C-alpha positions as CSV (number, residue, x, y, z in Angstrom):
1,X,-4.0,40.5,-4.0
2,X,-7.4,39.1,-2.1
3,X,-7.6,38.9,1.2
4,X,-10.4,36.8,2.9
5,X,-11.8,36.2,6.3
6,X,-12.3,31.9,6.2
7,X,-16.1,31.4,6.7
8,X,-15.7,27.5,7.3
9,X,-18.0,25.5,9.7
10,X,-15.4,22.5,9.4
11,X,-13.2,24.1,12.6
12,X,-15.7,24.2,15.0
13,X,-16.4,21.2,17.7
14,X,-19.7,20.2,16.4
15,X,-19.8,17.2,14.0
16,X,-17.3,13.9,13.6
17,X,-14.1,13.6,15.3
18,X,-12.4,13.9,11.7
19,X,-13.7,16.7,9.4
20,X,-12.2,17.5,6.2
21,X,-11.9,20.7,3.7
22,X,-10.9,21.6,0.0
23,X,-10.5,25.1,-1.0
24,X,-8.5,26.4,-4.4
25,X,-6.9,29.9,-4.0
26,X,-5.0,32.1,-6.7
27,X,-1.6,33.3,-6.6
28,X,-1.3,35.7,-3.7
29,X,-4.9,35.0,-1.5
30,X,-4.5,36.1,1.8
31,X,-6.3,34.2,4.2
32,X,-6.7,36.8,7.6
33,X,-5.5,35.8,11.2
34,X,-8.7,33.6,12.6
35,X,-8.0,30.4,14.3
36,X,-10.0,27.1,14.8
37,X,-11.4,25.0,17.8
38,X,-10.2,21.7,16.2
39,X,-6.7,20.9,15.7
40,X,-5.4,21.2,11.6
41,X,-3.5,19.4,9.3
42,X,-2.9,22.1,6.7
43,X,-1.8,20.3,3.1
44,X,-1.5,21.6,-0.4
45,X,-1.8,19.1,-3.1
46,X,0.0,21.6,-5.6
47,X,0.8,25.3,-5.0
48,X,3.1,26.7,-1.8
49,X,1.9,28.3,0.9
50,X,2.9,30.8,3.2
51,X,1.7,30.3,7.0
52,X,2.3,32.3,10.1
53,X,1.6,32.4,13.5
54,X,3.0,35.1,16.0
55,X,6.4,35.4,15.1
56,X,7.2,32.5,13.4
57,X,6.6,31.8,9.8
58,X,6.7,28.9,7.4
59,X,7.0,28.3,3.7
60,X,5.0,24.9,2.9
61,X,5.8,23.1,-0.3
62,X,3.6,20.0,-1.4
63,X,6.2,17.7,0.1
64,X,5.0,19.3,3.6
65,X,2.6,19.7,5.3
66,X,2.0,21.7,8.8
67,X,0.1,20.9,12.0
68,X,-1.4,23.6,13.7
69,X,-3.1,23.1,17.3
70,X,-6.3,24.6,18.4
71,X,-7.2,27.9,19.0
72,X,-3.5,29.1,17.5
73,X,-4.0,32.7,15.6
74,X,-2.6,31.9,12.4
75,X,-2.9,33.0,8.4
76,X,-2.0,31.7,4.9
77,X,-0.8,33.5,2.1
78,X,-1.0,31.6,-1.2
79,X,2.4,31.9,-3.5
80,X,0.8,30.6,-6.7
81,X,-2.3,28.9,-7.3
82,X,-2.6,26.6,-4.2
83,X,-4.8,23.1,-3.8
84,X,-5.7,23.3,-0.2
85,X,-6.5,20.0,1.0
86,X,-7.1,20.2,5.4
87,X,-8.2,18.1,8.0
88,X,-9.6,19.0,11.4
89,X,-9.3,17.1,14.3
90,X,-11.5,17.6,17.3
91,X,-9.4,17.9,20.5
92,X,-10.9,14.9,22.4
93,X,-9.1,12.6,19.5
94,X,-5.8,14.8,19.2
95,X,-3.0,12.1,20.2
96,X,-1.3,12.7,23.6
97,X,2.0,12.7,21.8
98,X,1.0,15.1,19.2
99,X,2.9,18.7,19.5
100,X,1.7,21.3,21.2
101,X,3.1,23.9,18.9
102,X,2.9,24.3,14.6
103,X,5.3,21.5,13.6
104,X,6.2,20.8,9.8
105,X,4.8,17.3,9.0
106,X,6.9,15.1,6.3
107,X,4.1,13.9,3.3
108,X,4.5,10.3,2.5
109,X,2.8,9.0,-0.3
110,X,0.6,7.3,1.4
111,X,-0.2,10.0,3.4
112,X,-0.6,12.1,0.6
113,X,-3.5,9.7,-0.5
114,X,-5.0,10.0,2.5
115,X,-5.1,13.7,2.8
116,X,-5.8,14.5,-0.9
117,X,-9.1,12.3,-1.3
118,X,-11.4,13.6,1.4
119,X,-13.6,16.0,1.0
120,X,-17.1,17.3,3.2
121,X,-18.9,15.3,0.4
122,X,-17.7,12.1,0.4
123,X,-16.0,12.1,4.2
124,X,-13.9,9.2,2.8
125,X,-9.9,8.3,3.6
126,X,-9.7,6.3,0.2
127,X,-12.3,8.0,-2.1
128,X,-12.0,5.7,-5.3
129,X,-15.4,3.9,-6.5
130,X,-13.5,0.3,-5.3
131,X,-12.8,1.6,-2.2
132,X,-16.7,3.2,-1.1
133,X,-18.4,0.2,-2.8
134,X,-16.1,-2.3,-0.5
135,X,-16.0,-0.5,2.9
136,X,-19.8,0.5,2.4
137,X,-20.5,-3.4,1.7
138,X,-18.7,-4.5,4.8
139,X,-21.9,-3.3,7.0
140,X,-24.0,-6.2,5.5
141,X,-21.3,-8.6,6.9
142,X,-20.5,-7.0,9.7
143,X,-23.8,-4.8,10.8
144,X,-22.1,-3.5,14.0
145,X,-19.0,-2.2,12.1
146,X,-18.2,1.8,11.7
147,X,-17.6,3.5,8.8
148,X,-15.0,6.1,10.6
149,X,-11.3,5.9,11.2
150,X,-9.5,7.4,14.1
151,X,-6.7,9.8,14.2
152,X,-4.1,7.6,15.7
153,X,-5.0,5.0,12.4
154,X,-3.9,7.8,10.2
155,X,-0.7,8.2,11.8
156,X,0.1,4.5,12.0
157,X,-1.0,4.5,8.2
158,X,1.3,7.3,7.2
159,X,4.1,5.5,8.7
160,X,3.5,2.3,7.1
161,X,6.3,2.0,4.3
162,X,7.2,-1.9,3.8
163,X,9.0,-1.0,0.6
164,X,11.6,1.1,2.7
165,X,13.4,-2.3,3.9
166,X,12.2,-5.2,1.6
167,X,15.8,-5.4,0.8
168,X,15.9,-7.2,4.4
169,X,13.5,-9.6,4.5
170,X,15.5,-12.1,2.9
171,X,16.2,-15.1,3.6
172,X,12.6,-15.1,4.7
173,X,10.5,-16.2,1.9
174,X,8.2,-13.4,0.8
175,X,5.3,-13.6,-1.8
176,X,3.5,-10.5,-3.8
177,X,0.1,-10.8,-4.6
178,X,0.1,-7.8,-6.6
179,X,-3.4,-6.2,-8.5
180,X,-2.3,-4.4,-12.0
181,X,-4.6,-1.8,-11.5
182,X,-3.9,-0.4,-8.0
183,X,-4.4,3.2,-7.1
184,X,-4.4,2.4,-3.2
185,X,-0.8,0.6,-3.2
186,X,-0.2,1.6,-6.3
187,X,1.1,-0.9,-9.0
188,X,4.6,0.7,-9.5
189,X,5.8,1.3,-6.4
190,X,4.6,-2.3,-5.3
191,X,6.2,-3.8,-8.7
192,X,9.5,-1.8,-7.8
193,X,9.5,-2.7,-4.1
194,X,9.4,-6.4,-5.5
195,X,12.6,-5.8,-7.7
196,X,14.3,-4.8,-4.9
197,X,13.6,-7.7,-2.3
198,X,16.1,-10.9,-2.6
199,X,15.5,-14.5,-3.0
200,X,13.2,-16.8,-2.1
201,X,10.2,-14.6,-3.4
202,X,7.7,-15.0,-5.6
203,X,5.1,-12.3,-7.6
204,X,1.4,-13.1,-8.7
205,X,0.0,-10.3,-10.8
206,X,-3.8,-10.6,-10.7
207,X,-6.4,-8.3,-12.3
208,X,-8.3,-5.4,-10.8
209,X,-7.7,-3.3,-8.5
210,X,-7.0,-2.8,-5.0
211,X,-9.4,-5.1,-3.7
212,X,-9.6,-7.4,-6.0
213,X,-7.8,-10.1,-4.2
214,X,-10.8,-9.7,-1.6
215,X,-13.4,-9.8,-4.3
216,X,-13.2,-10.9,-8.3
217,X,-9.7,-12.4,-7.3
218,X,-10.4,-14.3,-4.2
219,X,-9.8,-17.7,-5.4
220,X,-6.9,-16.8,-7.0
221,X,-5.4,-15.0,-4.5
222,X,-6.2,-17.3,-1.8
223,X,-4.9,-20.5,-3.6
224,X,-1.7,-18.8,-4.4
225,X,-1.2,-17.8,-0.9
226,X,-2.3,-21.1,0.4
227,X,0.5,-22.9,-1.8
228,X,2.9,-20.2,-0.5
229,X,2.4,-21.3,2.9
230,X,2.1,-24.9,2.4
231,X,5.7,-24.6,1.0
232,X,7.4,-21.9,3.4
233,X,5.3,-22.7,6.9
234,X,5.3,-26.7,6.9
235,X,7.6,-28.8,9.2
236,X,9.5,-30.4,6.6
237,X,10.7,-26.5,5.2
238,X,11.6,-25.1,8.9
239,X,13.6,-28.6,9.4
240,X,15.7,-28.0,6.1
241,X,16.5,-24.5,7.4
242,X,17.7,-25.7,10.9
243,X,20.2,-28.5,9.0
244,X,21.7,-26.1,6.6
245,X,21.9,-23.3,9.7
246,X,23.7,-26.4,11.7
247,X,25.6,-27.0,8.8
248,X,26.8,-23.6,8.6
249,X,27.6,-23.6,12.2
250,X,29.6,-26.7,12.2
251,X,31.3,-25.1,9.1
252,X,32.9,-22.0,11.0
253,X,33.0,-24.0,14.3
254,X,36.2,-26.2,12.3
255,X,38.0,-23.4,10.9
256,X,37.8,-21.1,14.3
257,X,37.3,-22.9,17.6
258,X,38.4,-19.4,19.3
259,X,35.1,-17.9,17.7
260,X,33.3,-20.6,18.8
261,X,34.5,-20.4,22.2
262,X,33.7,-16.6,22.3
263,X,30.1,-18.0,21.2
264,X,29.8,-20.3,23.8
265,X,30.7,-17.5,26.6
266,X,28.0,-15.3,25.4
267,X,25.5,-17.8,25.1
268,X,25.1,-17.4,21.2
269,X,24.2,-14.3,21.4
270,X,27.1,-13.1,19.4
271,X,25.9,-13.9,16.5
272,X,28.0,-11.4,14.4
273,X,31.3,-13.2,15.6
274,X,30.1,-16.5,14.8
């Protein structure tokens, strides 16, 4: 068993609001009790960690992370080979609703990418070559653009899971433009979500990575979107939907006049009764 005293500067207050750290630990490695001036999200890209703080003990698998508030004494033990990814957050940038005690955090696929990719060398949230090229070129278009991201944005991005409710979008028309080599919003997950969606829907697959619709494939993506909007956002489409709704309404009221009176009584707000 190897015992280590952490020698990192990432947990100190100096530097940018958010700092990242990558470490590899062999099975049985123990990080002795220590604390950081910054808050910390501790995540193992692989392996299992045992973390303790005071009388509390957590076993953290790769599907979970642990939020550790600032200045809290804690220790870590590697249960198997552990690839550690951790993000340190300056106290001034910790959201008000973050817990004051350690808390287990669920890791979605997107949050996993946000945790795995950043390193102190790149300081990138999306570290792929195409992502780095896209974002760094933004300064040429908007000189006031800042190459950083807030913790609030990270939190909200981790909660963004549109695929979970895609089957509830219909009958609202759905267009998905999917890049065939997307590693930011993976192509296979996008296609699986499309298959669960209901009609009307359309899928356009274009060549390239996540940023291709904005760059090399902009003409294909924008023309597809324009045709879709023209078809479904015009007054003619809106009027057609209204006529269909009125027809359904008329059919239901002829069959059940009592239900109609209930609907009128509640100012047409009882849609489940109509």
